[in-house]
N, C-alpha and C positions, 0 to 999 in steps of 0.2 A: 559531577564533571560539568564544566561550562560549555555552552554551545560552540564557542570558538575552538576549544580543545577537541571536541568531537569532530568538528569539521576538518580540523587539521589532520586527524587520523583518516577521515574519509577521502580527503584530497590526495593522500599518499597512494590511493588506489586508482587514481584516474589513469585511463589507458589500459585497464585490465578487464574491460567488459567481456571479451571473449572468454577469458579464463574464468571469470565469475559465472558466466553462463554455463560453462562446461563442468566446473568443479564446485560451484556453490560459493556462498559468501565466506571469505576468509575468517579464521578464528577471531572472535571478539567483535566483528562488525555487527552482527545481529544484536549484541548487547549494547553497542554504541548507538545504533539507530533506535533501539527500544528506549534507551535513556533519553535520546533526543525527543522522541515522541512524548515521553512523560513530561519533559520540560515544556514542550509545546502545549500540552493539555492544560497545564497549570499556569502558564504565562499570561501576562496582560496582553492586550491587543498589540501594544508596541513591542513586547517581547516576542510574540509570534511573528510579527512583521520582520523583526531582526533575524530570527531563525530562517524564515523563508528567503530573506535577502541574501543569505550565505550560500544558497543552492545555485549551482551552475550546471549546465548541461553535461559537463564532463563527469559528474558524479550522480546525476539523476538516475542512472541505471541501478545504482545501489539501493535507492529508495523504492524503485519499482520492483526489484528482485525481492527485497524485504517484504513488500506488500503481498507478493505471490506466496512467499513462504508462510506468512501469517494466515493467509486464507487456508492453506493446507493444514498448518498447525492447529488452527481453530477447530477444524473438523476432527482431526486425529485426537486432540485433547478434550474435545467437547467444551471449549473455552471461548466465550464471546470476547474476552479481553484481547485475545490474539487478533480477532477481527477488528476490534477498535484500534489496536496498534497499526494494523495494515491500513486502515482508513486514514489514520493520522499521518502515516508516511506519505500517502497520496496528497494529503493537504499540504504537507511540507514541500513535496516535490512541485506542487503548484502548477502543473501542466507546463513545465518549462520547455519540454520537448514537444513531441507530437501528442496532443491530447488524447488521441485514440489509443496510445499505449497505456495511458492511465485508465482509460475507460474499460479496457479489457480486464485490468486488475480489479477495478471496481465491481465488474460483473461477477468475478470469482468471489470477492468478499461478500457481495450481496447474497450469493448462493450459499456461502459458508455460514452466514448469519442465520439463514433459514434452517440449515442442517443442524445447528446447535440450539435451535428453538428460540432464537431471538427475533425481534422485529427488525428486519433489515432497514426499513424506511426510517425508523426512529434512530437507529445507530448512525445512519448516513446523515440525517438531519442534525443530530447532535454534533458530529464532527464538522459538518458544513458550517455550522454556526461559529466554529473556531477558525475556519479557513479564510484565506484572503479572497478577495472578490473574483479573481481569475479562476481559481479552483471552484469556488461556489457556483459561478455561472456556467463555466465551460464543462465542468465535470459533474459535481454532485447534484445540483438542481436540474441540469439537463437530463441526467440519468433518471431522476425521480419523475420527470415530466412525461416520460415514455410510458406507454401501456405496459402492463405486467408481462405480456407475451414477448414484448421487445426487449425485456431485461433478462430473458432466460439465457443461461450459460451457452447453449448451442448457437444462439445468435452471435456470439462472440468467438465462435470457432473452438469451443472446448466442451469436454464432457468429464464426468467423474470416471476415475479409473483406479488401478492399484499398481504399486511398484512391484518389482520382482520379489521383494520381501513380503508382499501382501498388504502393504500399508496404503491408506487412502492417498490419492493425488489427483491433480487435474491433468488431463491429457488433451493435447492439441488435435483438432480434426484435420489440420493441414500438414 
């Protein structure tokens, strides 16, 4: 599927932020964003720039929510590729809204990478190399410049927890 087709589907969900927050990503959206991340990963610089240029604030919440879900799925499945997809979603979102929203998701993905036995700094650097300058400087390289203690999940208001069904999740401290 072409990026334009994927974005057309995503833009159909603008204005549903509260519903997505309460009920989760609608059917097919996870697959659409995952496909977009795959396209981003293999695209030329110009192709990645075109993908990022299609993101507007009205749908950035979908990419942020996807990155949260990938941080959780990575740990549940023991799969670093989920972490990579979450990082790619943040690169695509490109800090279009408040960069601190992206930073909280990055902290969870960093934590998840450690949980699955991957080198989080390497994963972040690899995706940062694909990202546009705003995400590189504002998000990825800024995060990596901090002391390890300042990258801990609790510094971002979250801890590990479990759902009512006993599955791994991240829990807000607020």
